[in-house]
C-alpha positions as CSV (number, residue, x, y, z in Angstrom):
1,M,17.3,-70.1,43.1
2,D,17.8,-71.6,39.7
3,R,14.2,-72.3,39.5
4,F,13.5,-68.6,40.3
5,F,15.6,-67.5,37.2
6,D,14.3,-70.1,35.1
7,G,10.8,-68.8,35.7
8,V,11.9,-65.1,35.2
9,Q,13.3,-66.2,31.9
10,A,10.2,-68.1,30.7
11,W,8.0,-65.2,31.9
12,T,10.2,-62.8,29.9
13,E,10.2,-64.9,26.8
14,K,6.4,-65.3,26.8
15,R,5.8,-61.3,27.2
16,L,8.2,-60.6,24.2
17,T,6.8,-63.3,22.1
18,R,3.3,-61.9,22.7
19,R,4.4,-58.1,22.0
20,K,6.0,-59.4,18.7
21,A,3.0,-61.1,17.6
22,K,0.9,-58.1,18.2
23,K,3.1,-56.1,16.1
24,L,3.2,-58.6,13.3
25,A,-0.6,-58.9,13.4
26,A,-1.1,-54.8,13.5
27,K,1.5,-54.7,10.5
28,K,-0.4,-57.5,8.7
29,N,-3.9,-55.8,9.0
30,R,-2.6,-52.3,8.0
31,T,-4.1,-50.7,4.9
32,F,-3.3,-47.9,2.5
33,K,-5.8,-45.8,4.3
34,S,-4.5,-46.3,7.6
35,E,-1.0,-45.5,6.4
36,A,-2.3,-42.5,4.8
37,L,-4.1,-41.1,8.0
38,D,-1.1,-42.1,10.1
39,W,1.1,-39.9,7.7
40,L,-1.5,-37.1,7.7
41,D,-1.7,-37.0,11.6
42,A,2.2,-36.7,11.8
43,I,2.1,-33.9,9.1
44,L,-0.6,-31.9,11.0
45,F,1.1,-32.2,14.2
46,A,4.6,-31.0,12.7
47,V,2.6,-28.1,10.9
48,V,0.7,-27.0,14.3
49,V,4.1,-27.4,16.4
50,V,6.1,-25.4,13.6
51,F,3.1,-22.7,13.2
52,L,3.1,-22.3,17.2
53,L,7.0,-21.8,17.2
54,N,7.0,-19.3,14.6
55,Q,3.9,-17.5,15.8
56,F,4.9,-17.2,19.5
57,L,8.7,-17.9,19.8
58,F,10.7,-17.1,16.9
59,Q,10.3,-16.7,13.1
60,F,12.8,-17.1,10.2
61,F,12.9,-14.4,7.8
62,V,14.5,-13.8,4.4
63,I,15.9,-10.3,3.4
64,P,14.0,-9.2,0.3
65,S,16.1,-6.2,-0.6
66,P,19.2,-4.3,-0.2
67,S,17.8,-1.5,2.4
68,M,19.9,-2.9,5.1
69,L,23.4,-3.2,3.2
70,D,25.9,-4.1,4.6
71,T,24.4,-5.0,8.1
72,L,22.2,-7.6,6.2
73,L,22.5,-8.7,2.6
74,V,19.9,-9.9,0.1
75,K,18.7,-13.3,0.8
76,D,20.1,-13.6,4.1
77,R,18.0,-15.5,6.5
78,V,17.5,-14.2,10.0
79,M,15.8,-15.5,13.1
80,V,13.3,-13.1,14.6
81,S,12.4,-13.1,18.2
82,K,8.4,-12.9,18.7
83,L,8.5,-12.4,22.5
84,T,10.6,-9.1,22.7
85,Y,7.8,-6.7,21.9
86,G,4.5,-8.7,23.1
87,I,2.9,-12.0,21.6
88,E,0.6,-11.7,18.8
89,L,-2.4,-13.8,19.2
90,F,-2.7,-14.6,15.5
91,P,-0.8,-12.8,12.3
92,Q,-1.4,-9.2,12.6
93,G,-3.5,-9.8,15.6
94,P,-3.7,-8.1,19.0
95,K,-0.7,-8.5,21.6
96,V,-0.8,-9.8,25.0
97,L,2.0,-9.7,27.8
98,D,4.7,-7.5,27.4
99,S,3.6,-5.2,24.4
100,R,6.6,-2.5,24.6
101,T,7.8,-0.2,22.1
102,P,11.4,-0.9,20.2
103,D,14.3,1.1,21.6
104,R,16.4,3.0,19.4
105,D,18.8,1.1,17.3
106,E,17.2,-2.2,17.4
107,I,16.7,-4.0,14.3
108,I,13.0,-4.8,13.8
109,T,10.6,-6.6,11.3
110,F,7.0,-4.8,11.1
111,Y,4.2,-5.1,8.9
112,N,4.4,-2.9,5.6
113,P,2.0,0.1,5.8
114,E,2.1,0.2,2.0
115,Y,1.1,-3.7,1.8
116,E,-2.2,-4.0,-0.3
117,S,-4.0,-6.9,1.2
118,K,-5.7,-9.8,-0.9
119,G,-8.2,-10.2,1.8
120,P,-7.9,-11.9,5.1
121,F,-8.1,-15.6,4.1
122,F,-5.2,-15.3,1.7
123,N,-3.1,-13.2,4.4
124,I,-3.6,-15.8,6.9
125,F,-3.2,-18.8,4.5
126,S,0.0,-17.3,2.9
127,Q,1.5,-16.4,6.3
128,V,0.9,-19.9,7.8
129,L,2.5,-21.4,4.5
130,Y,5.4,-19.3,4.8
131,M,5.9,-20.0,8.6
132,I,5.6,-23.8,8.6
133,T,7.9,-24.0,5.6
134,F,10.6,-21.9,7.6
135,S,10.3,-19.1,4.9
136,L,11.0,-21.5,2.1
137,V,7.6,-21.0,0.5
138,N,6.0,-17.7,-0.2
139,I,3.0,-17.5,-2.5
140,D,2.4,-13.8,-2.1
141,V,3.8,-12.4,-5.2
142,D,3.0,-9.9,-7.6
143,E,2.1,-10.2,-11.3
144,N,5.8,-10.5,-12.0
145,G,6.4,-13.3,-9.6
146,Q,8.4,-11.1,-7.3
147,M,7.8,-11.6,-3.5
148,R,5.4,-8.8,-2.2
149,E,6.9,-7.3,1.1
150,K,4.3,-7.8,3.9
151,L,7.1,-7.7,6.3
152,L,9.9,-5.0,6.3
153,V,13.0,-5.2,8.3
154,K,14.7,-1.9,9.3
155,R,16.5,-0.3,12.3
156,T,14.7,1.8,14.9
157,A,16.1,5.4,14.1
158,G,13.7,7.3,15.8
159,E,11.7,7.4,19.2
160,A,8.6,9.1,20.4
161,G,9.2,12.9,20.5
162,D,11.9,13.1,17.9
163,T,11.6,14.9,14.7
164,F,13.6,14.0,11.4
165,T,14.5,16.1,8.4
166,F,16.2,14.9,5.4
167,I,18.5,17.0,3.2
168,N,20.2,15.6,0.3
169,G,20.0,12.1,1.6
170,D,21.3,13.1,5.2
171,A,19.1,12.7,8.1
172,Y,19.2,15.1,10.7
173,I,17.4,14.7,14.1
174,K,15.8,16.8,16.8
175,A,15.8,14.3,19.7
176,A,12.9,14.4,22.3
177,G,13.6,17.1,24.8
178,T,16.3,19.0,22.6
179,G,15.6,22.3,20.7
180,E,17.9,21.9,17.5
181,F,18.5,19.6,14.7
182,V,21.9,17.8,14.5
183,K,23.2,15.5,11.8
184,E,22.3,11.8,12.6
185,S,25.8,10.5,12.0
186,E,27.0,13.1,14.8
187,F,24.2,12.0,17.1
188,R,24.9,8.5,16.8
189,S,28.8,9.0,17.4
190,S,27.9,11.0,20.6
191,N,25.5,8.6,22.0
192,G,27.3,5.3,21.2
193,L,24.9,4.0,18.7
194,S,25.4,1.9,15.8
195,E,27.5,3.4,12.8
196,A,26.0,1.0,10.3
197,P,23.7,3.4,8.6
198,H,25.7,4.9,5.8
199,R,25.6,6.9,2.4
200,T,26.6,5.4,-1.0
201,I,25.7,8.4,-3.2
202,E,28.3,11.1,-3.5
203,P,26.9,14.5,-2.5
204,A,27.9,16.1,-5.8
205,T,25.5,13.7,-7.4
206,Y,22.4,15.6,-6.0
207,T,23.3,18.9,-8.0
208,G,22.1,17.1,-11.1
209,Y,19.4,15.1,-10.0
210,N,17.9,17.9,-7.9
211,A,17.9,19.9,-10.9
212,M,16.0,17.2,-12.6
213,G,13.4,17.0,-9.9
214,R,12.9,21.0,-10.2
215,I,12.5,20.7,-13.9
216,N,10.0,17.8,-13.4
217,G,8.1,20.2,-11.2
218,L,8.3,23.2,-13.5
219,T,7.1,21.2,-16.6
220,M,4.3,19.7,-14.5
221,A,3.2,23.3,-13.7
222,G,2.9,24.1,-17.5
223,V,6.5,25.9,-17.9
224,S,7.7,25.2,-21.5
225,T,11.1,23.5,-22.2
226,S,12.4,26.7,-23.7
227,N,11.7,28.8,-20.5
228,L,13.5,26.4,-18.2
229,P,16.4,28.1,-16.2
230,K,19.7,27.6,-17.8
231,D,21.5,26.7,-14.7
232,L,19.1,23.9,-14.2
233,V,19.2,22.6,-17.7
234,N,23.1,22.6,-17.7
235,A,23.0,20.7,-14.3
236,Y,20.7,18.3,-15.5
237,K,22.7,17.7,-18.6
238,A,25.8,17.2,-16.7
239,I,24.4,13.8,-15.0
240,D,26.6,11.0,-15.5
241,S,24.3,8.6,-17.6
242,S,25.9,5.6,-16.1
243,A,25.1,6.7,-12.4
244,T,22.1,5.5,-10.6
245,F,20.1,7.5,-8.3
246,T,17.5,6.0,-5.8
247,D,16.6,8.9,-3.4
248,L,13.0,9.5,-4.5
249,Y,12.4,11.3,-1.3
250,E,14.7,14.2,-2.4
251,Y,13.7,13.9,-6.0
252,N,10.0,14.4,-4.9
253,K,11.0,17.4,-2.6
254,Q,12.6,18.9,-5.3
255,T,9.7,18.4,-7.7
256,A,7.4,20.2,-5.1
257,I,9.8,23.2,-5.0
258,G,9.8,23.4,-9.1
259,Q,6.1,23.4,-8.8
260,M,6.0,26.3,-6.1
261,I,8.6,28.4,-8.3
262,A,6.3,28.1,-11.4
263,D,3.2,28.8,-9.4
264,P,3.6,30.5,-5.9
265,S,0.0,30.2,-5.4
266,D,-0.3,26.3,-5.9
267,M,-1.4,25.6,-2.4
268,E,-0.9,21.8,-2.9
269,A,2.7,22.1,-3.9
270,R,3.0,24.4,-0.9
271,S,1.5,22.0,1.4
272,T,3.7,19.2,0.0
273,F,6.9,21.2,0.4
274,A,6.0,22.2,4.0
275,K,5.7,18.2,5.0
276,Y,9.1,17.9,3.5
277,A,10.6,21.1,5.5
278,T,8.9,20.3,8.8
279,G,10.3,16.8,8.8
280,V,8.8,13.7,10.3
281,Y,7.6,13.7,13.8
282,V,7.1,10.4,15.7
283,P,4.2,10.3,18.1
284,E,4.0,8.4,21.3
285,G,3.7,4.7,20.8
286,H,5.5,4.8,17.6
287,V,9.0,4.6,16.1
288,L,10.5,5.6,13.0
289,P,12.3,2.7,10.9
290,L,14.9,3.5,8.5
291,G,17.3,1.3,6.4
292,D,20.9,1.2,7.1
293,N,21.5,1.6,3.2
294,R,20.2,5.3,3.5
295,D,20.4,5.8,-0.5
296,N,18.4,2.6,-1.3
297,S,15.5,2.3,1.3
298,Q,11.8,2.2,0.9
299,D,11.3,3.2,4.7
300,G,9.8,5.7,7.4
301,R,10.7,8.6,5.2
302,Y,7.9,7.6,2.9
303,F,5.3,6.0,4.8
304,G,6.0,7.8,8.3
305,P,6.2,6.4,11.8
306,V,4.6,3.0,12.6
307,T,2.8,1.9,15.6
308,A,4.3,-0.6,18.3
309,D,1.5,-3.0,17.5
310,A,2.6,-3.2,13.8
311,V,6.0,-4.4,15.0
312,N,6.3,-8.1,14.6
313,G,9.5,-8.9,16.2
314,K,13.3,-8.3,16.8
315,V,16.0,-9.4,14.5
316,V,18.4,-11.4,16.8
317,F,20.6,-13.7,14.7
318,R,21.6,-14.5,11.1
319,I,21.5,-18.2,10.4
320,W,22.2,-18.2,6.8
321,P,24.5,-18.3,5.0
322,L,26.8,-20.2,7.3
323,G,29.9,-18.3,6.7
324,R,28.3,-15.2,7.9
325,L,26.5,-16.9,11.0
326,S,26.3,-14.2,13.7
327,S,24.3,-12.6,16.5
328,L,22.7,-9.4,15.3
329,L,22.0,-7.7,18.9
330,D,25.1,-5.5,18.7
331,K,25.0,-4.5,15.1
């Protein structure tokens, strides 16, 4: 028995010694080129893995604007599920598998309809770089160095068949299958939906700013300042100079009204106003995305409904800052 164990020990020592010698020889023969190639191979492998994870499973996204306050703050980092609405074969490419339309109230990321492309090569390269650095590096910036918003994050407010109108910043919905408009806040309350969408501008603020919009329309139509209605001028002068007003939707609507008042035969102004009065209809296969911060959000009010194919993913989790780590599935 002793001879057996002695033999096993000798064989093991011989094998280990031979393996160690091979490693020493390989290390001795390594060159700068071989080391660089090994590092390049490891980096490329990591890049491919991260890209595949981001493209097909989940993606990290940095909140760029205050449009989703207070649900999401500027520079919050969130995790977006890429599986919920179907899988993109490549960035902005066709979807496969379950390509469903988002449900009402889900927080989604989608491709900005107003984004101006710099070309397919730049789009793909910037998107891949953004993905593989987990949203830390974004080269898609404007002339001022500000990040251009290729992807937007909003809440799905409208589904197919809904019609929305907006009056002084308040949304009114005529849901599919119903015959009248109701205030969205009431619709949300009666249907158990999130109450996160909110207003920050005082209703009285609209008196002065609506007057400013109408004055703008009147002057654009050629009305001289000396002939402007006094009630509009007085309302405009009463505006608090320290107040901020971000509801460009209502301002533009009032501008169209001012142009119609100045020239009722102005068919372009009448057509523009008709769009505001009729509201936004959501076709089949589309959703209407709106920001929770209704008074400061560039959303579906301006660019209209978006197709289900334009939806990039569903926001499921906030990962940064650590003090606000939380699920976003029920927000």
